VOBAKOL-217091 format. One record per atom (N, C-alpha, C): residue number from 1; residue in three letters; x, y, z. Coordinates in pm, whole numbers, plus 50000, padded with zeros to 5 digits. Layout:
BEGIN
@seq = NUM | type = ALA | px = X | py = Y | pz = Z
...
REM end
This chain:
BEGIN
@seq = 1 | type = TYR | px = 95629 | py = 01165 | pz = 33241
@seq = 1 | type = TYR | px = 95546 | py = 01255 | pz = 33343
@seq = 1 | type = TYR | px = 95608 | py = 01283 | pz = 33478
@seq = 2 | type = SER | px = 95669 | py = 01198 | pz = 33517
@seq = 2 | type = SER | px = 95754 | py = 01205 | pz = 33656
@seq = 2 | type = SER | px = 95842 | py = 01301 | pz = 33638
@seq = 3 | type = SER | px = 95931 | py = 01318 | pz = 33536
@seq = 3 | type = SER | px = 96008 | py = 01412 | pz = 33507
@seq = 3 | type = SER | px = 95941 | py = 01559 | pz = 33490
@seq = 4 | type = GLN | px = 95840 | py = 01564 | pz = 33447
@seq = 4 | type = GLN | px = 95782 | py = 01703 | pz = 33441
@seq = 4 | type = GLN | px = 95718 | py = 01740 | pz = 33570
@seq = 5 | type = LEU | px = 95686 | py = 01637 | pz = 33652
@seq = 5 | type = LEU | px = 95652 | py = 01664 | pz = 33802
@seq = 5 | type = LEU | px = 95763 | py = 01714 | pz = 33864
@seq = 6 | type = ALA | px = 95874 | py = 01665 | pz = 33846
@seq = 6 | type = ALA | px = 96020 | py = 01703 | pz = 33927
@seq = 6 | type = ALA | px = 96046 | py = 01822 | pz = 33853
@seq = 7 | type = GLN | px = 96035 | py = 01877 | pz = 33748
@seq = 7 | type = GLN | px = 96044 | py = 02017 | pz = 33688
@seq = 7 | type = GLN | px = 95969 | py = 02100 | pz = 33764
@seq = 8 | type = VAL | px = 95836 | py = 02058 | pz = 33783
@seq = 8 | type = VAL | px = 95754 | py = 02168 | pz = 33869
@seq = 8 | type = VAL | px = 95790 | py = 02161 | pz = 33989
@seq = 9 | type = GLN | px = 95839 | py = 02073 | pz = 34065
@seq = 9 | type = GLN | px = 95859 | py = 02088 | pz = 34206
@seq = 9 | type = GLN | px = 95993 | py = 02168 | pz = 34229
@seq = 10 | type = GLY | px = 96091 | py = 02144 | pz = 34112
@seq = 10 | type = GLY | px = 96217 | py = 02232 | pz = 34125
@seq = 10 | type = GLY | px = 96174 | py = 02386 | pz = 34098
@seq = 11 | type = LEU | px = 96109 | py = 02401 | pz = 34031
@seq = 11 | type = LEU | px = 96058 | py = 02561 | pz = 33988
@seq = 11 | type = LEU | px = 95999 | py = 02615 | pz = 34140
@seq = 12 | type = ILE | px = 95898 | py = 02526 | pz = 34174
@seq = 12 | type = ILE | px = 95840 | py = 02590 | pz = 34322
@seq = 12 | type = ILE | px = 95953 | py = 02606 | pz = 34432
@seq = 13 | type = GLY | px = 96035 | py = 02504 | pz = 34426
@seq = 13 | type = GLY | px = 96139 | py = 02516 | pz = 34526
@seq = 13 | type = GLY | px = 96233 | py = 02653 | pz = 34515
@seq = 14 | type = ASN | px = 96255 | py = 02689 | pz = 34370
@seq = 14 | type = ASN | px = 96310 | py = 02808 | pz = 34340
@seq = 14 | type = ASN | px = 96257 | py = 02922 | pz = 34393
@seq = 15 | type = VAL | px = 96113 | py = 02929 | pz = 34347
@seq = 15 | type = VAL | px = 96052 | py = 03046 | pz = 34382
@seq = 15 | type = VAL | px = 96038 | py = 03063 | pz = 34534
@seq = 16 | type = GLU | px = 96024 | py = 02942 | pz = 34599
@seq = 16 | type = GLU | px = 96023 | py = 02958 | pz = 34767
@seq = 16 | type = GLU | px = 96143 | py = 03013 | pz = 34804
@seq = 17 | type = SER | px = 96257 | py = 02962 | pz = 34765
@seq = 17 | type = SER | px = 96400 | py = 03008 | pz = 34794
@seq = 17 | type = SER | px = 96407 | py = 03157 | pz = 34772
@seq = 18 | type = GLN | px = 96368 | py = 03210 | pz = 34658
@seq = 18 | type = GLN | px = 96364 | py = 03347 | pz = 34646
@seq = 18 | type = GLN | px = 96266 | py = 03437 | pz = 34716
@seq = 19 | type = LEU | px = 96155 | py = 03370 | pz = 34762
@seq = 19 | type = LEU | px = 96053 | py = 03445 | pz = 34874
@seq = 19 | type = LEU | px = 96128 | py = 03447 | pz = 34980
@seq = 20 | type = ALA | px = 96220 | py = 03356 | pz = 35048
@seq = 20 | type = ALA | px = 96271 | py = 03342 | pz = 35174
@seq = 20 | type = ALA | px = 96390 | py = 03451 | pz = 35169
@seq = 21 | type = GLU | px = 96468 | py = 03488 | pz = 35054
@seq = 21 | type = GLU | px = 96538 | py = 03574 | pz = 35051
@seq = 21 | type = GLU | px = 96507 | py = 03729 | pz = 35046
@seq = 22 | type = ILE | px = 96368 | py = 03739 | pz = 35008
@seq = 22 | type = ILE | px = 96319 | py = 03876 | pz = 35004
@seq = 22 | type = ILE | px = 96274 | py = 03890 | pz = 35165
@seq = 23 | type = ARG | px = 96221 | py = 03799 | pz = 35228
@seq = 23 | type = ARG | px = 96204 | py = 03814 | pz = 35375
@seq = 23 | type = ARG | px = 96338 | py = 03822 | pz = 35465
REM end
C-alpha cells in the first residue's frame, strides 16, 4: 500500500512540475 501511495505522490509531483513549466 505504501508503495502505491509513493507512486501516486510521484505522479502528482510530475504533473505539478509540468504545470510549472507551462507557467
